[in-house]
DOVEXPA-91324 format. One record per residue (C-alpha): residue number from 1; x, y, z. Coordinates in steps of 0.001 Angstrom, whole numbers. Example, Ala and Ser with C-alpha at 12.3 -4.5 7.8 and 13.67 -1.06 7.14 Angstrom:
2
{r 1,{12300,-4500,7800}}
{r 2,{13670,-1060,7140}}
***
This chain:
665
{r 1,{0,0,0}}
{r 2,{1372,3436,-942}}
{r 3,{1668,6515,1212}}
{r 4,{-1386,8052,-427}}
{r 5,{-3552,5364,1155}}
{r 6,{-2602,6401,4643}}
{r 7,{-2897,10116,3919}}
{r 8,{-6729,10447,4029}}
{r 9,{-6805,8656,7378}}
{r 10,{-4329,11131,8826}}
{r 11,{-6816,13964,8475}}
{r 12,{-9138,12500,11111}}
{r 13,{-6295,11186,13237}}
{r 14,{-4496,14534,13268}}
{r 15,{-7666,16301,14349}}
{r 16,{-8071,13874,17257}}
{r 17,{-4410,14172,18231}}
{r 18,{-4498,17964,18223}}
{r 19,{-7683,18004,20319}}
{r 20,{-6154,15563,22808}}
{r 21,{-2918,17534,22909}}
{r 22,{-4747,20756,23679}}
{r 23,{-6607,19098,26565}}
{r 24,{-3447,17586,28065}}
{r 25,{-1349,20719,27714}}
{r 26,{-4007,22945,29248}}
{r 27,{-3574,20967,32455}}
{r 28,{197,20840,32034}}
{r 29,{743,24573,31603}}
{r 30,{-465,25542,35063}}
{r 31,{2064,23239,36780}}
{r 32,{4955,23931,34407}}
{r 33,{6605,26747,36358}}
{r 34,{6257,24902,39694}}
{r 35,{7830,21748,38248}}
{r 36,{10719,23690,36730}}
{r 37,{11484,25391,40037}}
{r 38,{11610,22022,41815}}
{r 39,{13880,20339,39259}}
{r 40,{16015,23404,38399}}
{r 41,{16935,25358,41545}}
{r 42,{18641,28747,41376}}
{r 43,{22424,28912,41412}}
{r 44,{25366,31314,41823}}
{r 45,{28092,32188,39330}}
{r 46,{30946,34569,40092}}
{r 47,{29600,37518,42021}}
{r 48,{26021,36895,40825}}
{r 49,{23567,35223,43208}}
{r 50,{20148,33549,42808}}
{r 51,{20479,32974,39062}}
{r 52,{17541,31166,37474}}
{r 53,{15807,30539,34163}}
{r 54,{16626,31215,31343}}
{r 55,{20252,30979,32497}}
{r 56,{21917,27646,33132}}
{r 57,{25302,26044,33823}}
{r 58,{27091,23523,31679}}
{r 59,{26197,20489,33791}}
{r 60,{22496,21278,34314}}
{r 61,{19800,18875,33009}}
{r 62,{18557,19573,29435}}
{r 63,{15249,20983,30673}}
{r 64,{16896,23565,32933}}
{r 65,{17349,26926,31304}}
{r 66,{18086,27609,27665}}
{r 67,{21280,26469,26036}}
{r 68,{21804,29903,24511}}
{r 69,{21976,31411,28016}}
{r 70,{24587,29026,29381}}
{r 71,{27030,30743,31752}}
{r 72,{30676,29922,32355}}
{r 73,{31977,30700,35860}}
{r 74,{35648,31720,35836}}
{r 75,{37735,33785,38287}}
{r 76,{34686,35084,40153}}
{r 77,{33119,36181,36884}}
{r 78,{30067,35023,34949}}
{r 79,{30818,34762,31228}}
{r 80,{28292,34404,28376}}
{r 81,{28874,34074,24642}}
{r 82,{27141,36582,22375}}
{r 83,{27718,35954,18706}}
{r 84,{31422,35030,18512}}
{r 85,{32589,37009,21526}}
{r 86,{32897,36580,25272}}
{r 87,{31086,39006,27530}}
{r 88,{31144,39474,31298}}
{r 89,{27703,39419,32931}}
{r 90,{27763,42220,35500}}
{r 91,{24137,42243,36631}}
{r 92,{20784,40514,36041}}
{r 93,{17421,42223,36536}}
{r 94,{14516,39779,36339}}
{r 95,{11976,42538,36950}}
{r 96,{13177,44432,33863}}
{r 97,{14036,41243,31922}}
{r 98,{17541,42518,31099}}
{r 99,{21098,41561,31976}}
{r 100,{24167,43799,31693}}
{r 101,{27287,42691,29847}}
{r 102,{30742,44126,29167}}
{r 103,{33022,43080,26331}}
{r 104,{35662,40859,27979}}
{r 105,{38331,42258,25657}}
{r 106,{37887,45744,27136}}
{r 107,{39716,46188,30426}}
{r 108,{41212,49208,32089}}
{r 109,{44703,48290,30911}}
{r 110,{43802,48466,27227}}
{r 111,{45186,51590,25566}}
{r 112,{43058,53251,22892}}
{r 113,{40441,50462,22793}}
{r 114,{37838,49936,20101}}
{r 115,{35329,47059,19914}}
{r 116,{36832,43804,18668}}
{r 117,{33524,42581,17252}}
{r 118,{30985,44361,15130}}
{r 119,{27600,44334,16895}}
{r 120,{25060,45591,14390}}
{r 121,{21595,46579,15588}}
{r 122,{18638,44253,14948}}
{r 123,{20415,41142,13637}}
{r 124,{17701,38618,12748}}
{r 125,{19452,35321,13361}}
{r 126,{21662,33316,15695}}
{r 127,{25171,32267,14736}}
{r 128,{25145,28888,16466}}
{r 129,{23385,26882,19131}}
{r 130,{25705,28284,21794}}
{r 131,{25150,31983,21082}}
{r 132,{22244,34326,21757}}
{r 133,{20857,37112,19663}}
{r 134,{22186,40528,20568}}
{r 135,{19109,42581,21363}}
{r 136,{20455,45509,23411}}
{r 137,{18135,47543,25556}}
{r 138,{20002,50723,24610}}
{r 139,{18780,52746,21659}}
{r 140,{22153,54378,21010}}
{r 141,{25132,53036,19149}}
{r 142,{28693,54078,18447}}
{r 143,{30117,53420,15002}}
{r 144,{33833,53587,14252}}
{r 145,{34846,54526,10704}}
{r 146,{38160,54801,8920}}
{r 147,{38532,57520,6280}}
{r 148,{41275,58159,3751}}
{r 149,{41075,61901,4294}}
{r 150,{40525,64217,7213}}
{r 151,{36909,65270,7735}}
{r 152,{36350,68875,8638}}
{r 153,{33270,70939,9465}}
{r 154,{31212,67881,10403}}
{r 155,{30462,67812,14125}}
{r 156,{29141,64248,14235}}
{r 157,{32597,62895,13390}}
{r 158,{34682,62767,16609}}
{r 159,{38350,61954,15955}}
{r 160,{40123,58965,17501}}
{r 161,{43619,60420,17491}}
{r 162,{45345,57384,18969}}
{r 163,{44152,55249,16053}}
{r 164,{44743,57728,13229}}
{r 165,{47802,58030,10956}}
{r 166,{48845,60364,8171}}
{r 167,{46985,58248,5617}}
{r 168,{44141,56840,7685}}
{r 169,{41864,58837,9934}}
{r 170,{39635,57070,12476}}
{r 171,{36450,58682,13773}}
{r 172,{33587,57670,16044}}
{r 173,{29953,58595,15342}}
{r 174,{27553,58702,18272}}
{r 175,{24331,60010,16712}}
{r 176,{21399,58027,15406}}
{r 177,{22762,58683,11931}}
{r 178,{25488,56185,12680}}
{r 179,{22973,53411,11926}}
{r 180,{22930,54147,8239}}
{r 181,{25974,54074,6020}}
{r 182,{24326,56436,3530}}
{r 183,{24981,59305,5935}}
{r 184,{28722,58570,6171}}
{r 185,{31187,60684,4218}}
{r 186,{32671,59088,1065}}
{r 187,{36114,57424,984}}
{r 188,{35634,55552,4227}}
{r 189,{35717,52061,5674}}
{r 190,{33488,50711,8434}}
{r 191,{35113,49568,11659}}
{r 192,{33127,47820,14417}}
{r 193,{29820,49163,15741}}
{r 194,{28794,48670,19361}}
{r 195,{25799,49578,21536}}
{r 196,{26130,52065,24382}}
{r 197,{24409,51881,27744}}
{r 198,{23431,54568,30297}}
{r 199,{23031,57034,27476}}
{r 200,{21890,60520,28463}}
{r 201,{22363,63161,25726}}
{r 202,{23928,66441,26690}}
{r 203,{22014,69694,26183}}
{r 204,{24030,70570,23082}}
{r 205,{23358,67222,21405}}
{r 206,{24898,63823,20787}}
{r 207,{27817,65224,18813}}
{r 208,{29352,66653,22026}}
{r 209,{30551,63180,23109}}
{r 210,{34213,62577,22354}}
{r 211,{36056,59309,21987}}
{r 212,{36975,59329,25697}}
{r 213,{33276,59458,26617}}
{r 214,{32528,56539,24298}}
{r 215,{35285,54464,25927}}
{r 216,{33706,55071,29339}}
{r 217,{30352,53878,28055}}
{r 218,{31922,50811,26446}}
{r 219,{33615,49821,29709}}
{r 220,{30343,50332,31567}}
{r 221,{28645,47827,29248}}
{r 222,{25144,47589,27851}}
{r 223,{21880,45809,28626}}
{r 224,{20511,42803,26733}}
{r 225,{16894,41714,27020}}
{r 226,{15860,38149,27887}}
{r 227,{14422,35601,27515}}
{r 228,{14024,34886,23813}}
{r 229,{10361,35804,23662}}
{r 230,{11334,39438,23975}}
{r 231,{13030,39097,20580}}
{r 232,{10245,37874,18298}}
{r 233,{12576,36955,15444}}
{r 234,{14110,34199,17629}}
{r 235,{10788,32379,17380}}
{r 236,{11718,31474,13826}}
{r 237,{14901,29777,15058}}
{r 238,{12978,27483,17407}}
{r 239,{10291,26836,14792}}
{r 240,{12877,26003,12105}}
{r 241,{14799,23714,14454}}
{r 242,{11642,21819,15425}}
{r 243,{10423,21621,11836}}
{r 244,{13713,20112,10699}}
{r 245,{13692,17670,13601}}
{r 246,{10082,16672,12882}}
{r 247,{10736,16216,9161}}
{r 248,{13784,14052,9860}}
{r 249,{11689,11868,12148}}
{r 250,{8930,11764,9523}}
{r 251,{11241,10649,6686}}
{r 252,{12838,8028,8921}}
{r 253,{9494,6400,9705}}
{r 254,{8145,6773,6165}}
{r 255,{11149,4867,4833}}
{r 256,{9867,1846,6728}}
{r 257,{7806,-705,4839}}
{r 258,{5502,-1105,7832}}
{r 259,{2117,499,7140}}
{r 260,{1558,1156,10848}}
{r 261,{4832,3079,11103}}
{r 262,{3927,5123,8030}}
{r 263,{533,5966,9492}}
{r 264,{2085,6911,12829}}
{r 265,{4603,9086,10992}}
{r 266,{1847,11034,9256}}
{r 267,{-175,11395,12448}}
{r 268,{2746,11936,14785}}
{r 269,{4540,14701,12885}}
{r 270,{2328,17337,14494}}
{r 271,{2750,15814,17962}}
{r 272,{6519,15614,17527}}
{r 273,{6677,19242,16423}}
{r 274,{4615,20485,19390}}
{r 275,{6694,18477,21861}}
{r 276,{9882,19994,20419}}
{r 277,{8520,23547,20679}}
{r 278,{7440,22943,24263}}
{r 279,{10887,21593,25214}}
{r 280,{12780,24544,23714}}
{r 281,{10488,27414,24692}}
{r 282,{10201,28819,28186}}
{r 283,{7404,31127,27144}}
{r 284,{4109,29272,26898}}
{r 285,{2626,31696,24371}}
{r 286,{5117,30457,21765}}
{r 287,{3898,26922,22369}}
{r 288,{266,27967,22040}}
{r 289,{1128,29849,18878}}
{r 290,{2565,26587,17551}}
{r 291,{-628,24760,18546}}
{r 292,{-2707,27324,16668}}
{r 293,{-400,27050,13679}}
{r 294,{-597,23248,13592}}
{r 295,{-4379,23368,13962}}
{r 296,{-4656,25895,11151}}
{r 297,{-2427,23766,8915}}
{r 298,{-4569,20714,9633}}
{r 299,{-7712,22629,8742}}
{r 300,{-6092,23903,5554}}
{r 301,{-5033,20374,4633}}
{r 302,{-8583,19179,5170}}
{r 303,{-9944,21991,3002}}
{r 304,{-7410,21238,268}}
{r 305,{-8277,17539,239}}
{r 306,{-11979,18359,237}}
{r 307,{-11483,20864,-2585}}
{r 308,{-9525,18351,-4654}}
{r 309,{-12209,15723,-4206}}
{r 310,{-15000,18225,-4855}}
{r 311,{-13303,19406,-8008}}
{r 312,{-14062,16075,-9639}}
{r 313,{-17822,16585,-9175}}
{r 314,{-18839,20115,-8192}}
{r 315,{-16564,22055,-10539}}
{r 316,{-17799,20415,-13771}}
{r 317,{-21380,20588,-12514}}
{r 318,{-21032,24305,-11697}}
{r 319,{-19537,25043,-15113}}
{r 320,{-22292,23153,-16890}}
{r 321,{-24964,24945,-14850}}
{r 322,{-23439,28344,-15624}}
{r 323,{-23166,27595,-19345}}
{r 324,{-26754,26350,-19440}}
{r 325,{-27937,29525,-17693}}
{r 326,{-26005,31764,-20100}}
{r 327,{-27397,29850,-23075}}
{r 328,{-30919,30200,-21695}}
{r 329,{-30523,33977,-21280}}
{r 330,{-29040,34325,-24756}}
{r 331,{-31790,32239,-26312}}
{r 332,{-34496,34336,-24640}}
{r 333,{-32936,37545,-25966}}
{r 334,{-32424,36132,-29458}}
{r 335,{-35954,34704,-29595}}
{r 336,{-37469,38061,-28583}}
{r 337,{-35564,39853,-31335}}
{r 338,{-36435,37179,-33892}}
{r 339,{-40168,37407,-33113}}
{r 340,{-40015,41156,-33553}}
{r 341,{-38123,40892,-36851}}
{r 342,{-40644,38441,-38279}}
{r 343,{-43350,41083,-37814}}
{r 344,{-41130,43725,-39458}}
{r 345,{-40375,41727,-42616}}
{r 346,{-43415,42914,-44551}}
{r 347,{-43147,46527,-43389}}
{r 348,{-39582,47481,-42742}}
{r 349,{-36171,47529,-44309}}
{r 350,{-34091,44685,-45727}}
{r 351,{-32594,42038,-43493}}
{r 352,{-28959,41179,-44234}}
{r 353,{-26839,38244,-43182}}
{r 354,{-23608,38924,-41327}}
{r 355,{-21660,37734,-44365}}
{r 356,{-23510,40392,-46386}}
{r 357,{-22465,43065,-43883}}
{r 358,{-18860,41909,-44161}}
{r 359,{-19009,42130,-47950}}
{r 360,{-20795,45506,-47976}}
{r 361,{-18112,47042,-45735}}
{r 362,{-15221,45273,-47537}}
{r 363,{-14381,43539,-44259}}
{r 364,{-14921,46722,-42227}}
{r 365,{-12238,48573,-44148}}
{r 366,{-13323,52218,-43690}}
{r 367,{-14313,53319,-40182}}
{r 368,{-16400,56486,-39918}}
{r 369,{-16657,56865,-36160}}
{r 370,{-16781,55304,-32725}}
{r 371,{-19246,55752,-29874}}
{r 372,{-20609,54097,-26777}}
{r 373,{-23031,52123,-28963}}
{r 374,{-20249,50688,-31145}}
{r 375,{-18436,51508,-34383}}
{r 376,{-19738,52948,-37667}}
{r 377,{-18315,51759,-41000}}
{r 378,{-18848,52917,-44555}}
{r 379,{-20244,50423,-47048}}
{r 380,{-21479,50180,-50631}}
{r 381,{-24634,48342,-51755}}
{r 382,{-25143,46990,-55267}}
{r 383,{-25856,49885,-57602}}
{r 384,{-23141,52014,-55944}}
{r 385,{-25447,53051,-53092}}
{r 386,{-23347,54280,-50164}}
{r 387,{-24485,53369,-46660}}
{r 388,{-23289,53746,-43065}}
{r 389,{-23359,50573,-40956}}
{r 390,{-23486,50777,-37166}}
{r 391,{-22185,47633,-35432}}
{r 392,{-23686,47375,-31947}}
{r 393,{-21256,46358,-29219}}
{r 394,{-21822,43086,-27358}}
{r 395,{-22695,44855,-24084}}
{r 396,{-25698,46381,-25856}}
{r 397,{-26739,43182,-27584}}
{r 398,{-29599,42418,-25240}}
{r 399,{-31804,43693,-28069}}
{r 400,{-33331,46730,-26352}}
{r 401,{-31567,49432,-28392}}
{r 402,{-31736,47330,-31534}}
{r 403,{-35507,46888,-31271}}
{r 404,{-35958,50556,-30342}}
{r 405,{-34014,51713,-33401}}
{r 406,{-35694,49399,-35906}}
{r 407,{-39207,49931,-34529}}
{r 408,{-38787,53733,-34474}}
{r 409,{-37483,54464,-37970}}
{r 410,{-37914,51142,-39752}}
{r 411,{-41033,52340,-41590}}
{r 412,{-40457,56117,-41540}}
{r 413,{-39837,57983,-44784}}
{r 414,{-39321,61678,-44157}}
{r 415,{-36858,64078,-45697}}
{r 416,{-35604,65159,-42273}}
{r 417,{-35285,61696,-40694}}
{r 418,{-32405,59414,-41614}}
{r 419,{-33610,56321,-43478}}
{r 420,{-32930,52835,-42150}}
{r 421,{-31931,50805,-45213}}
{r 422,{-31566,47476,-43472}}
{r 423,{-30375,45530,-40469}}
{r 424,{-28563,42366,-39443}}
{r 425,{-29255,40083,-36501}}
{r 426,{-27459,36770,-36151}}
{r 427,{-27413,35586,-32542}}
{r 428,{-25468,38299,-30636}}
{r 429,{-24114,40069,-33750}}
{r 430,{-26325,42985,-34728}}
{r 431,{-25926,45851,-37170}}
{r 432,{-28019,48748,-38503}}
{r 433,{-27656,49943,-42103}}
{r 434,{-28444,53648,-42763}}
{r 435,{-28313,55882,-45768}}
{r 436,{-24897,57524,-45937}}
{r 437,{-24606,61184,-44904}}
{r 438,{-21472,62561,-46635}}
{r 439,{-21239,65749,-44546}}
{r 440,{-21382,64000,-41175}}
{r 441,{-22986,65563,-38107}}
{r 442,{-24055,69156,-37515}}
{r 443,{-21763,69277,-34483}}
{r 444,{-18548,69720,-36432}}
{r 445,{-19964,72739,-38309}}
{r 446,{-21630,74834,-35617}}
{r 447,{-18690,74573,-33213}}
{r 448,{-16073,75065,-35903}}
{r 449,{-14175,78396,-35947}}
{r 450,{-14602,78481,-39742}}
{r 451,{-18327,79431,-39405}}
{r 452,{-19427,77865,-42684}}
{r 453,{-23158,78706,-42671}}
{r 454,{-24960,81966,-43305}}
{r 455,{-27822,82959,-41042}}
{r 456,{-30384,82025,-43689}}
{r 457,{-28818,78559,-44034}}
{r 458,{-28840,78115,-40264}}
{r 459,{-32525,79051,-40236}}
{r 460,{-33216,76456,-42964}}
{r 461,{-31358,73768,-41004}}
{r 462,{-33285,74667,-37836}}
{r 463,{-36575,74464,-39763}}
{r 464,{-35636,71055,-41176}}
{r 465,{-34849,69681,-37732}}
{r 466,{-38093,71101,-36323}}
{r 467,{-40133,69529,-39137}}
{r 468,{-38455,66165,-38558}}
{r 469,{-39263,66257,-34829}}
{r 470,{-42835,67380,-35515}}
{r 471,{-43243,64439,-37908}}
{r 472,{-42085,62046,-35203}}
{r 473,{-44574,63559,-32754}}
{r 474,{-47627,63811,-35027}}
{r 475,{-46991,62201,-38415}}
{r 476,{-46815,58510,-37470}}
{r 477,{-49336,55997,-36209}}
{r 478,{-47468,55939,-32914}}
{r 479,{-45984,58999,-31262}}
{r 480,{-42170,58722,-31326}}
{r 481,{-40189,60611,-28693}}
{r 482,{-36506,60818,-29558}}
{r 483,{-35125,61803,-26091}}
{r 484,{-31638,62556,-27476}}
{r 485,{-31846,65599,-29748}}
{r 486,{-28357,67165,-29960}}
{r 487,{-25948,68348,-32697}}
{r 488,{-24145,65004,-32823}}
{r 489,{-27392,63218,-33762}}
{r 490,{-28256,65606,-36613}}
{r 491,{-26679,64392,-39874}}
{r 492,{-26258,66410,-43081}}
{r 493,{-26634,64970,-46581}}
{r 494,{-24880,66187,-49716}}
{r 495,{-27145,69292,-49847}}
{r 496,{-26724,69999,-46112}}
{r 497,{-30299,68890,-45496}}
{r 498,{-30584,67949,-41808}}
{r 499,{-31727,64457,-40858}}
{r 500,{-32480,63226,-37341}}
{r 501,{-30529,60069,-36465}}
{r 502,{-29685,57715,-33583}}
{r 503,{-33002,56450,-32203}}
{r 504,{-31380,54195,-29581}}
{r 505,{-33156,56028,-26718}}
{r 506,{-36433,56625,-28558}}
{r 507,{-39776,55398,-27240}}
{r 508,{-43103,54743,-28995}}
{r 509,{-46364,55806,-27319}}
{r 510,{-50026,56108,-28348}}
{r 511,{-50693,59597,-29668}}
{r 512,{-53488,60195,-27141}}
{r 513,{-51469,59009,-24124}}
{r 514,{-50986,61951,-21775}}
{r 515,{-48719,60100,-19316}}
{r 516,{-45511,58521,-20587}}
{r 517,{-43902,55969,-18231}}
{r 518,{-40088,56289,-18365}}
{r 519,{-38111,54317,-15789}}
{r 520,{-34919,56422,-15878}}
{r 521,{-33556,59695,-17225}}
{r 522,{-32676,59507,-20917}}
{r 523,{-30533,61756,-23046}}
{r 524,{-27322,63753,-22831}}
{r 525,{-26334,66208,-20116}}
{r 526,{-27037,69737,-21300}}
{r 527,{-29992,68666,-23432}}
{r 528,{-32130,66692,-20948}}
{r 529,{-35403,68352,-20017}}
{r 530,{-35890,69075,-16286}}
{r 531,{-38905,66755,-16018}}
{r 532,{-36706,63858,-17137}}
{r 533,{-34698,64322,-13947}}
{r 534,{-37452,65272,-11500}}
{r 535,{-41196,64837,-11951}}
{r 536,{-41728,67977,-9841}}
{r 537,{-41175,70050,-12999}}
{r 538,{-44005,68305,-14838}}
{r 539,{-44909,65189,-16796}}
{r 540,{-42740,63694,-19533}}
{r 541,{-44213,64354,-22964}}
{r 542,{-43298,65533,-26447}}
{r 543,{-42319,68829,-24783}}
{r 544,{-39182,67019,-23560}}
{r 545,{-37921,66899,-27158}}
{r 546,{-38866,70578,-27503}}
{r 547,{-36532,71440,-24621}}
{r 548,{-33652,69521,-26234}}
{r 549,{-34326,71280,-29543}}
{r 550,{-34191,74649,-27767}}
{r 551,{-30760,73868,-26356}}
{r 552,{-29650,72772,-29825}}
{r 553,{-30996,76012,-31301}}
{r 554,{-29021,78123,-28805}}
{r 555,{-25831,76311,-29757}}
{r 556,{-26540,76848,-33451}}
{r 557,{-27033,80564,-32859}}
{r 558,{-24011,81165,-30673}}
{r 559,{-21560,78484,-31684}}
{r 560,{-21018,77721,-27984}}
{r 561,{-21829,74614,-25999}}
{r 562,{-24455,74874,-23308}}
{r 563,{-22367,72497,-21177}}
{r 564,{-18599,72738,-21607}}
{r 565,{-16674,70231,-19458}}
{r 566,{-13571,72420,-19724}}
{r 567,{-15291,75503,-18327}}
{r 568,{-14877,76512,-14695}}
{r 569,{-17780,76315,-12272}}
{r 570,{-17921,80107,-12031}}
{r 571,{-18535,80586,-15756}}
{r 572,{-21861,82198,-16608}}
{r 573,{-24621,79830,-17677}}
{r 574,{-24830,80336,-21446}}
{r 575,{-28643,80371,-21920}}
{r 576,{-28931,82875,-19066}}
{r 577,{-26267,85055,-20649}}
{r 578,{-28146,85023,-23978}}
{r 579,{-31379,86023,-22238}}
{r 580,{-29680,88929,-20464}}
{r 581,{-28114,90173,-23708}}
{r 582,{-31464,90165,-25484}}
{r 583,{-33151,91933,-22563}}
{r 584,{-30459,94625,-22498}}
{r 585,{-30924,95286,-26205}}
{r 586,{-34662,95614,-25646}}
{r 587,{-34130,98481,-23187}}
{r 588,{-31342,100085,-25226}}
{r 589,{-28406,99189,-23014}}
{r 590,{-26486,97678,-25953}}
{r 591,{-25373,99918,-28764}}
{r 592,{-26498,99300,-32318}}
{r 593,{-22802,98812,-33081}}
{r 594,{-23036,95383,-31502}}
{r 595,{-25119,94379,-34513}}
{r 596,{-27082,91263,-33509}}
{r 597,{-28501,89821,-36725}}
{r 598,{-32274,89546,-36980}}
{r 599,{-32157,85805,-37739}}
{r 600,{-29736,85337,-34872}}
{r 601,{-32120,87155,-32559}}
{r 602,{-35060,85084,-33815}}
{r 603,{-33238,81793,-33220}}
{r 604,{-32360,82882,-29691}}
{r 605,{-35915,83981,-28855}}
{r 606,{-37385,80721,-30192}}
{r 607,{-34773,78741,-28265}}
{r 608,{-35594,80558,-25013}}
{r 609,{-39279,79751,-25507}}
{r 610,{-38367,76066,-25983}}
{r 611,{-36270,75812,-22813}}
{r 612,{-38864,77116,-20374}}
{r 613,{-38595,75070,-17198}}
{r 614,{-42250,73976,-17083}}
{r 615,{-43367,71799,-20029}}
{r 616,{-46739,73603,-20235}}
{r 617,{-44975,76906,-20980}}
{r 618,{-43072,75494,-23972}}
{r 619,{-44571,75622,-27480}}
{r 620,{-45379,72492,-29463}}
{r 621,{-43100,71677,-32399}}
{r 622,{-45777,72851,-34831}}
{r 623,{-45728,76268,-33110}}
{r 624,{-41930,76279,-33217}}
{r 625,{-42095,75766,-36995}}
{r 626,{-44468,78735,-37312}}
{r 627,{-42109,80953,-35293}}
{r 628,{-39089,79935,-37375}}
{r 629,{-40971,80616,-40622}}
{r 630,{-42143,84037,-39391}}
{r 631,{-40087,87183,-38941}}
{r 632,{-38657,88590,-35747}}
{r 633,{-41216,91373,-35452}}
{r 634,{-44038,89049,-34471}}
{r 635,{-42103,87295,-31709}}
{r 636,{-42455,88212,-28065}}
{r 637,{-39724,87788,-25488}}
{r 638,{-40420,84702,-23358}}
{r 639,{-40872,84938,-19582}}
{r 640,{-37690,85089,-17571}}
{r 641,{-36777,81501,-16571}}
{r 642,{-35744,80947,-12978}}
{r 643,{-32126,80338,-13996}}
{r 644,{-31773,83871,-15431}}
{r 645,{-31562,85831,-12172}}
{r 646,{-29104,88603,-11374}}
{r 647,{-26555,86143,-10072}}
{r 648,{-26036,84928,-13624}}
{r 649,{-25231,88323,-15129}}
{r 650,{-22013,88144,-17175}}
{r 651,{-18905,89897,-15958}}
{r 652,{-18035,91387,-19360}}
{r 653,{-18678,95099,-19976}}
{r 654,{-20994,96444,-22653}}
{r 655,{-18154,97206,-25047}}
{r 656,{-17589,93522,-25737}}
{r 657,{-19183,92359,-28999}}
{r 658,{-21910,89783,-28816}}
{r 659,{-20653,86220,-28980}}
{r 660,{-24022,85321,-30396}}
{r 661,{-23167,87018,-33689}}
{r 662,{-20049,84944,-34243}}
{r 663,{-21322,83366,-37509}}
{r 664,{-20623,85152,-40774}}
{r 665,{-23535,85916,-42965}}
***
């Protein structure tokens, strides 16, 4: 039988062993200190009396003290090894958990002493089993450096004259900067570093200590904390030692051909590890940390085994369930679109296959634009008929926009509404085929500094847009509300005839329906009617498109955007500024030299009527057409909207020419 046979059994056995171990050790911990005191009495070494754990002598039993804290008694002195050096233990304070040591190589007879060993701060590791980690209680260190040149004008460098020569200059640094070599002058070599005890800075700073002061501190010694649990990084040493010991024991038993020994090896590795930690750690919290760690590892092993076994059943089942659910959702969406298209076959435009779309666009060779809906490509139908094909992105392929577009303009034939030539729907790939508009959108003309249109042409374009919107509102069997009238959605043919496009947000309603249910705000910021945002302004109706048209008309007249993302918050609201300019001309505050064109003034007045805050105060599109066809003399100034108060008055003086008259005639 292989090792894998015994492995599943070990999961249950390890859980039982850990539970039993926890119960036994809970009772053991309370008596641990009492037992240690009985077996390991205190002792004396040199001039030190009543020495106890973690210190020990060479002949003490293995369970008494820690091997790293073994003392050597010689000539009435207690000696301990730290790293590779010998240190004299001068005092032990169990209340403060520190003991004081002095480098044995430093005695009063030594002339010009410097440390013989480099004691760097915060060394994370022990050199051998017979040495302890240097973790001094002092926060101050002295670093000796050797430089090839004399250092001047740097107070932290205190010369060591007795060690310096004509070619080598020795200095001692006693500030906190001595920790980091990046603060040391160039052309230097590091000599040993040592901690300092009884450190009390003078009023004028650390740099006032000379080499003689440092020698006094060195001969006084420094404090080292004990036991090992005060230096958390020594935990890793005990853990590593016990892990290696446990693994060696594990491999030894697993090499046996006896199945019982192999099973005991798998189960007993945790027990062996915990016993080792308990034997080498005086501090019980390290042992309990090991217990928690072993328990956590056992739980993780159980989870891993369970996950591996579950993967054979649950993972494939979950994947199949997810794929079936996705297919069901896709099929519902596709079926809904297909049912709709079957009804449109006799009425609407041509249906193309996706291969036809690829051929018409020459494999999507010429791209006309990109938007949130997808990409637009230029194509050519048989007979050299140019078309624009909008490929809907996959995120919008749930069919809602596609159905809205086809149902809105699929059967509409009006000179001011873009014609839908055809469509494509194959599973999740959908496209809309429109007549091609060679001059693109109105947006690039009205905001262009070239100012291509005369005022009469602008008036004709405005009339065309108004007639197209009025046809959508009154000329079809169902009332069509566009909800996204803006310059970008007005296309221009070869004769600059405007055509309303992009019916992705449009909705169809009965013509006699006074209340239009809309679940969320639709449109573009700067063109959305107030009632689309809050019903407190009124009900949603065809007047919502009138508001958007009014904003469009203002932009056509002034060549400025109603909402400019680059403008500062303090900039005057553009429609309010237009209203104030017209009012000032009415009362004669603006000179005739400003020269606002009559058509320009008419477009602005009509626009201000269209953007009244309450829908009931706006004209219908048929009334807008009448106003645009009439002259300026018959138009009255609209009421002052609430956004046109004094706080919106522009900062410019009256000598500035009207920005409204920026178009050339």
